Structure formats: structure tokens, C-alpha cells
C-alpha positions in Angstrom: -83.2 -22.2 91.9 -81.8 -19.8 94.6 -80.0 -20.9 97.8 -83.0 -19.7 99.8 -85.5 -21.4 97.6 -83.6 -24.6 97.7 -83.3 -24.6 101.5 -87.0 -23.8 101.9 -88.0 -26.6 99.6 -85.7 -29.0 101.4 -87.1 -28.0 104.9 -90.6 -28.4 103.6 -90.1 -31.8 102.1 -88.0 -33.1 105.0 -91.0 -32.3 107.3 -93.6 -33.7 104.8 -95.4 -30.3 104.5 -97.6 -29.4 101.6 -96.7 -26.3 99.5 -100.4 -25.1 99.7 -100.5 -25.3 103.5 -97.3 -23.4 103.8 -98.5 -20.8 101.3 -101.7 -20.3 103.2 -99.8 -19.9 106.5 -97.6 -17.2 104.9 -100.5 -15.5 103.2 -99.3 -16.0 99.7 -100.5 -18.1 96.8 -99.1 -21.6 96.1 -97.9 -20.3 92.7 -95.9 -17.5 94.4 -94.3 -19.8 97.0 -93.5 -22.3 94.2 -91.9 -19.6 92.2 -89.9 -18.5 95.3 -88.7 -22.0 95.8 -87.7 -22.3 92.1 -85.9 -18.9 92.2 -88.3 -17.3 89.7 -89.2 -14.6 92.3 -85.9 -13.2 93.3 -84.8 -12.2 96.8 -87.5 -12.7 99.5 -88.6 -9.8 101.6 -87.8 -9.5 105.3 -91.4 -10.2 106.1 -91.3 -13.4 104.0 -88.1 -14.5 105.7 -89.6 -14.0 109.1 -92.7 -15.9 108.1 -90.6 -18.8 106.9 -88.6 -18.8 110.1 -91.8 -18.8 112.2 -93.4 -21.5 110.1 -90.5 -23.9 110.5 -89.9 -22.8 114.2 -86.3 -21.9 113.3 -84.1 -20.0 115.7 -80.5 -19.0 116.4 -77.8 -20.3 114.1 -80.2 -21.9 111.7 -82.2 -18.7 111.4 -79.0 -16.7 110.8 -78.0 -19.2 108.0 -81.4 -19.0 106.3 -81.3 -15.2 106.5 -77.8 -15.3 105.0 -79.1 -17.6 102.2 -81.9 -15.1 101.5 -79.4 -12.3 101.2 -77.5 -14.4 98.6 -80.6 -15.3 96.6 -81.0 -12.4 94.2 -80.9 -14.1 90.8 -80.2 -10.8 89.0 -76.9 -9.7 90.3 -75.0 -6.5 89.4 -71.3 -6.5 90.0 -69.5 -3.1 90.3 -65.9 -3.5 89.2 -65.2 0.2 88.9 -61.7 0.9 90.3 -60.9 -2.9 90.4 -58.2 -4.7 88.6 -59.0 -5.1 84.9 -59.0 -8.9 85.5 -61.9 -8.4 87.9 -64.0 -6.8 85.1 -63.0 -9.6 82.8 -64.0 -12.2 85.3 -67.3 -10.6 86.1 -68.2 -10.4 82.4 -67.0 -13.9 81.6 -68.9 -15.3 84.5 -72.1 -13.5 83.4 -71.8 -15.0 80.0 -70.7 -18.6 81.0 -72.4 -19.3 84.3 -75.1 -21.5 82.7 -72.5 -23.6 81.1 -70.6 -24.4 84.3 -70.9 -27.9 85.8 -71.6 -28.5 89.4 -67.9 -29.3 89.9 -66.9 -26.1 88.2 -69.3 -24.1 90.5 -67.9 -25.9 93.6 -64.4 -25.0 92.7 -65.2 -21.4 92.1 -67.1 -21.2 95.4 -64.2 -22.8 97.2 -61.8 -20.1 95.8 -64.3 -17.4 97.0 -64.5 -19.1 100.5 -60.7 -19.0 100.8 -60.6 -15.3 99.8 -63.4 -14.5 102.3 -61.6 -16.2 105.1 -58.4 -14.4 104.2 -60.3 -11.1 104.4 -61.8 -12.0 107.8 -58.4 -12.9 109.2 -56.9 -9.6 108.1 -59.6 -7.4 109.7 
């Protein structure tokens, strides 16, 4: 599942909406929308994101957050470590090999480390 797909499924279920009704509104098949929710379809298009925002009547900060999640929802990621520390290449390759073996707690710890690094970068800009 991708962050975008997980959020769309959560919004739909919280509001008691049927997958087939949402798919019809968006002009896609139920199978496609289900695959998008599961993360089998990759990063959604800008048009799809806008349709989802309109369907749920989402605006402002919540719209920005859903758009950000869509941007972070490509299940096939390429990491360019050219010119980086050799440990960055090691990390990228190890992560690619081991990501399916990480527990939820492991993923949370790694994400927390990345959040700290991102905040440090923001403060230095």
C-alpha cells in the first residue's frame, strides 16, 4: 500500500462511501481505484489527485497533505547516490534488499531519523 492509497481508503471508509461509487465519480473502474488504494498502480496523476480532492471536498492544509502523500507514493523508487558518501550507496542498496523484512517499529525509527534530517536541512536554509 502507498501513503496516498492508504489515506484515500481511510477517507472513503470513514465516510462510509462505496468504492464503486467513488470510481464512477472519478471516471475510472472499481478495479483501478482498488489497485490505486492497494498501491498496485503507482503514483496517481495530477488529474486523479484533483478528482479525489473534489470528491471528498478537501481544501487547504488537508489538500496539501494529500498532494504531498501522492508525491511520496511511487512504489518503484530510484535513488541516485552518485557523488554521495559511499555509506549512502550502501544504505540505499541495503534498504532496497531488506525493506520487506523491516517491522513497523523498524520503519518508524527510520522515518523518525529522516524527519530529523529534513528538519535540520530546513533550519539551515
